[in-house]
Backbone bond lengths (Angstrom), bond angles and torsions (degrees), N, CA, C in turn:
res aa  C-N    CA-C-N  psi(-1)  N-CA   C-N-CA  omega(-1)  CA-C   N-CA-C  phi
1 X - - - 1.450 - - 1.530 109.10 -
2 X 1.306 116.65 138.94 1.457 123.27 -176.51 1.521 110.62 -80.21
3 X 1.333 116.51 127.50 1.469 121.27 176.92 1.526 108.00 -87.39
4 X 1.327 116.39 112.17 1.465 120.86 -176.21 1.519 112.17 -93.92
5 X 1.291 119.52 0.00 1.456 122.00 -179.57 1.510 111.30 113.26
6 X 1.310 116.47 -174.71 1.469 120.41 -177.28 1.528 111.82 -67.34
7 X 1.309 114.88 147.51 1.464 121.92 178.56 1.525 108.77 -89.06
8 X 1.306 116.20 150.06 1.463 123.17 178.25 1.526 110.07 -53.83
9 X 1.335 116.59 136.35 1.470 121.85 -177.71 1.525 113.02 -78.41
10 X 1.335 117.66 -7.56 1.462 120.19 179.77 1.528 109.30 -69.01
11 X 1.310 116.74 134.74 1.455 122.81 -175.90 1.529 111.71 -56.86
12 X 1.309 115.85 121.53 1.463 121.72 176.48 1.514 114.75 88.52
13 X 1.307 118.49 -8.70 1.470 121.01 -179.15 1.528 109.51 -85.53
14 X 1.326 116.64 135.08 1.465 121.67 -178.39 1.526 112.87 -112.01
15 X 1.334 117.57 7.58 1.458 120.10 179.72 1.524 110.79 -76.88
16 X 1.321 115.37 158.53 1.461 121.26 179.05 1.523 109.00 -74.67
17 X 1.328 115.92 137.23 1.469 120.86 178.21 1.522 109.76 -68.63
18 X 1.307 116.88 141.64 1.455 122.38 179.30 1.525 110.13 -77.48
19 X 1.303 116.25 139.60 1.463 119.66 176.58 1.518 108.95 -75.38
20 X 1.267 117.29 144.40 1.467 128.10 178.00 1.528 111.86 62.53
21 X 1.343 119.17 -66.14 1.467 120.63 -176.15 1.523 112.49 -70.92
22 X 1.336 118.13 -19.04 1.448 121.20 -179.71 1.518 113.43 -90.29
23 X 1.329 116.77 -7.17 1.463 120.78 -179.97 1.522 109.71 -85.11
24 X 1.322 116.19 117.53 1.463 121.18 179.66 1.529 108.31 -82.42
25 X 1.312 116.72 120.36 1.465 120.90 -179.10 1.518 111.64 -75.16
26 X 1.326 117.22 -14.54 1.461 120.54 -177.81 1.528 112.69 -88.72
27 X 1.331 117.54 -45.02 1.470 119.46 -179.17 1.527 112.30 -104.57
28 X 1.352 117.58 -12.93 1.455 121.61 175.31 1.521 115.61 82.02
29 X 1.327 118.37 8.56 1.462 120.84 -179.71 1.519 110.06 -99.08
30 X 1.348 115.85 165.28 1.467 121.65 179.62 1.520 109.96 -110.04
31 X 1.347 115.23 137.87 1.460 120.51 -175.33 1.522 111.47 -132.21
32 X 1.329 115.58 160.68 1.463 121.94 175.67 1.528 108.79 -76.13
33 X 1.314 116.72 178.17 1.468 120.61 -177.69 1.529 112.08 -65.40
34 X 1.316 117.81 -25.93 1.463 121.23 179.43 1.527 111.87 -74.68
35 X 1.322 117.02 -36.26 1.464 121.57 -173.41 1.535 113.87 -108.58
36 X 1.330 118.64 14.42 1.467 120.84 -174.63 1.524 113.89 -72.78
37 X 1.328 118.38 -24.75 1.462 121.27 -179.83 1.525 110.84 -78.53
38 X 1.336 116.43 148.64 1.467 121.56 -178.36 1.522 111.74 -53.62
39 X 1.320 116.32 -43.77 1.457 121.27 -178.29 1.524 111.56 -67.20
40 X 1.321 117.11 -32.82 1.462 121.33 -176.16 1.518 113.02 -72.95
41 X 1.322 117.77 -32.68 1.470 119.12 -178.57 1.531 112.31 -108.15
42 X 1.337 115.86 15.75 1.475 121.31 178.15 1.529 110.61 49.05
43 X 1.311 115.28 55.31 1.466 122.19 -176.88 1.531 110.69 -57.41
44 X 1.310 115.51 137.79 1.462 120.37 -179.46 1.531 111.57 -65.69
45 X 1.320 117.91 -22.85 1.464 122.09 -178.79 1.531 112.57 -88.00
46 X 1.334 117.11 -5.82 1.460 120.64 -174.06 1.520 112.97 -59.60
47 X 1.309 119.02 -44.57 1.470 121.48 -178.84 1.521 111.20 -63.59
48 X 1.333 117.28 -40.04 1.463 120.81 178.06 1.525 111.34 -65.30
49 X 1.317 116.34 -41.09 1.462 121.30 179.96 1.529 110.06 -65.56
50 X 1.341 116.85 -43.95 1.468 120.64 178.69 1.523 110.97 -63.39
51 X 1.328 117.27 -42.77 1.465 120.89 -179.99 1.528 110.83 -63.52
52 X 1.328 116.27 -41.23 1.467 120.43 178.92 1.530 110.43 -64.71
53 X 1.324 117.16 -43.31 1.464 121.27 179.93 1.528 110.92 -64.09
54 X 1.332 117.13 -41.13 1.468 120.73 178.27 1.521 110.97 -63.64
55 X 1.325 116.60 -41.62 1.466 120.61 179.27 1.532 110.92 -64.62
56 X 1.343 116.78 -41.95 1.464 120.46 178.59 1.529 110.90 -64.89
57 X 1.330 117.04 -41.89 1.464 120.40 178.80 1.522 111.43 -65.69
58 X 1.325 117.08 -40.09 1.465 120.78 178.02 1.523 110.33 -62.90
59 X 1.332 116.87 -41.59 1.467 120.53 178.51 1.524 111.13 -63.41
60 X 1.334 116.98 -40.04 1.469 120.71 177.74 1.527 110.86 -64.02
61 X 1.343 116.72 -43.41 1.463 120.30 179.81 1.528 111.18 -63.06
62 X 1.320 116.41 -43.06 1.466 120.36 179.03 1.522 110.37 -64.17
63 X 1.329 116.45 -42.17 1.463 121.35 179.35 1.533 110.56 -62.33
64 X 1.334 116.95 -44.34 1.468 120.74 178.89 1.523 111.20 -65.44
65 X 1.338 117.29 -40.14 1.465 121.07 179.16 1.528 109.99 -64.32
66 X 1.323 116.90 -39.67 1.469 121.20 178.73 1.517 110.48 -64.78
67 X 1.332 117.06 -42.29 1.470 120.78 178.94 1.525 110.23 -62.60
68 X 1.332 116.61 -43.44 1.463 120.31 -179.79 1.521 110.77 -65.17
69 X 1.331 116.26 -41.66 1.469 120.28 179.89 1.521 110.61 -64.24
70 X 1.324 118.21 -41.35 1.464 120.37 179.89 1.524 110.58 -67.97
71 X 1.339 117.58 -34.22 1.463 120.18 176.82 1.529 110.12 -67.09
72 X 1.307 117.26 -40.35 1.468 121.16 177.94 1.525 109.79 -63.20
73 X 1.337 116.78 -42.33 1.460 120.69 177.66 1.521 111.21 -61.18
74 X 1.335 116.81 -43.44 1.477 120.23 178.63 1.520 110.78 -63.68
75 X 1.318 117.34 -42.73 1.464 120.99 179.63 1.527 110.91 -64.08
76 X 1.310 116.58 -41.93 1.456 120.98 178.86 1.529 110.43 -63.94
77 X 1.318 115.76 -42.68 1.465 120.53 178.40 1.528 110.42 -61.24
78 X 1.329 116.91 -43.11 1.457 121.33 178.96 1.534 110.12 -62.62
79 X 1.327 117.03 -42.94 1.464 121.04 179.63 1.528 110.98 -62.49
80 X 1.318 117.33 -42.03 1.467 121.20 179.52 1.528 110.89 -63.67
81 X 1.327 116.85 -41.71 1.471 120.54 177.19 1.519 110.20 -63.21
82 X 1.319 116.48 -43.02 1.459 121.39 179.92 1.527 110.56 -60.71
83 X 1.320 116.14 -45.30 1.465 120.97 179.65 1.514 110.77 -62.96
84 X 1.325 118.39 -42.35 1.452 121.86 179.67 1.528 111.30 -65.49
85 X 1.336 116.26 -40.64 1.462 119.31 179.99 1.520 111.89 -67.20
86 X 1.298 116.55 -37.90 1.470 120.42 -178.41 1.519 112.39 -87.43
87 X 1.329 116.36 -7.91 1.464 122.65 179.97 1.528 110.77 55.07
88 X 1.316 115.81 47.94 1.463 121.15 -179.31 1.501 111.63 -81.28
């Protein structure tokens, strides 16, 4: 019988695991082309990765909102100075 290589680690799948692209760096298992994505093989690290990405995105949004708010404050301050100088 011909040895075609390792079998996909996904439960019930009998396809040959893909070299390099089928190796999950998060859980360390090898998968076929159908199950190589984290979502496809229900990777144990998926929830941690999603939580980390959400936290990073939230931090970026807060940082951008803070920058915009400080710019608005500076613009308002400049307008108030302008009005006072021109006595409008």
